[in-house]
Each structure stands twice: as C-alpha cells, then as structure tokens.
N, C-alpha and C positions, 0 to 999 in steps of 0.2 A: 345085583341083588337076586337071590334065589327065592322063589315062591314055594310055599308048602303045596301039597297035592290038592287040597280043597280050594286054596286061593288061586292056584293055577287053573283049575276047572272053572271057577267063577269067572276069571279073566278071559278064558277062551269062549265062554258061552254068553257073557254079558253083551247086550246089544250096544252098538256104538252110539254115543250121545250126539254125535254130529252126523248130519246127512252125508252120504257118499256123493262126491262130485267128480265129474270127468276131468281128465287132463286136457287143458285148452291151450296151454303154452308150455314151452320149455325154456328155462333160463340157462344159457350156455356161457360159462366163464372160462375163457381161453387163456392159455399161457404157453410160452415157447418151451419146447422140450430141452432137456439138458444137452449142452453142446451146440445148440443152435446159435449161429453167428450171422451177422449182417451179410457176409459174403454168401452164405447158404440161402438166405431169404431173398436177396436182391433179384436173382434170375426168375423167381416165380411170382413176384409181387404184382406185376401187371396183370397176369392171368388170375391171380387170387382176387384182386379188386374187381375185375370184370365179372368173374363167376359169383362173387358176393353180391354185386349189383343185380345180377340175374335172379338170385334168390329173393332179393327185395322186390323186384318187378313181378316175380311169380307169386308174391304174397306169402312166401314162407318165412321171410325175415321181416319182422315188424319194427324193431329198433336195434340200433347198434351204437356201441360206445367204445372208447379207448380206455384201457385201465390206467389209472394214475399211480398205482402202487408197484407195478412191474410192467414189462412188455407183454401185451396181450390185448384181447378184445372181450367185450361182453355183448352177446346177442340175445334178444328176446325173439324166439322162434314161434311161428304160428303152426304148431304141429300137435298131434294128439298122443304122442308117445315119445319116450326117451329113445327108443330104438329108431324111430324116424329121424329124430334130431341127429343121432349118431351117424346114421347113413348119409344125411345131407352134408354134415361137417367133414366126414372122412373123404368125401368126393371133392372137396375143395383142394386146390394145389398144395397148400401148407399141410393139410391132413394127409394127402397122398404121399408127400415127402417125409412124413413123420416129424415135421418141424413145429407143429402146434398140437396141443391136446386140450380137451375140455372137461370140466366138471359139468354135468347135466342135471338140472333140478326140475322135476315136473311141477307144474303149477296148475291150479284150477280155481273156480269161483270160490269166493269166501264162504266156506261151508257153514259157519255159525249163523249166517243170515237165514239159512233154511229153518232154523228154530223159530223164527218170527212168523213163518207162514204155515206152520203145522197146526 
C-alpha cells in the first residue's frame, strides 16, 4: 500500500505508541541446508553436540528443542543482537560446514506492559 505525502509525513513523525525495549533474546530456528545428508552430518555431530553444550554452560544458550516438522533445532539464545546470535551459530561445526542455517528473530520484553507504568 502506498501512502500519500501527508500520510507518509505523519507516519514518519508520529511517536510510537509502544515503549522501545531492548533485545534480550534471539530465537534461532534451524534447518538443514539443501543437499545435507546423514553421511555429511555424522562426522561433525560429536563436536556439534559438545560445542552446543559449551554454549549452554556459558549461559548463551537458554533452551533448545528439536523441530518436529523437519530436521533441525530451535534455540533460545541469551544474546542482545541478531549479529551476536549469527556469530555464535556460524562457529558451530554444522554452521562452519554450511550444513545448517538459521532464521533469527530478535525478542525483547513485552512492550505493551510499559503502557501500564507510564
């Protein structure tokens, strides 16, 4: 939808109704890349699991799940930016081997609650 010039100016200058909140977590939804096979994954899985446990013990990985709709994982990361999440995940063995990729979603505190304390 295109906005007229006066509507566009109003949209650009109108204050946000919701308070701005920081990124406190990143949801990482992982999936195997095209062409990834069990034979390609098997040699790196022991190191992948060990390095993932290290992220957990370092406090960077809060929760981890297996996907039920396809092969992959879902991580809830304790990081303050998508860039930090990307860097951590790309250093894992499956990331280095380009066998897994992630959709990264920044999360923060529930901003509508801020309206209650204004």
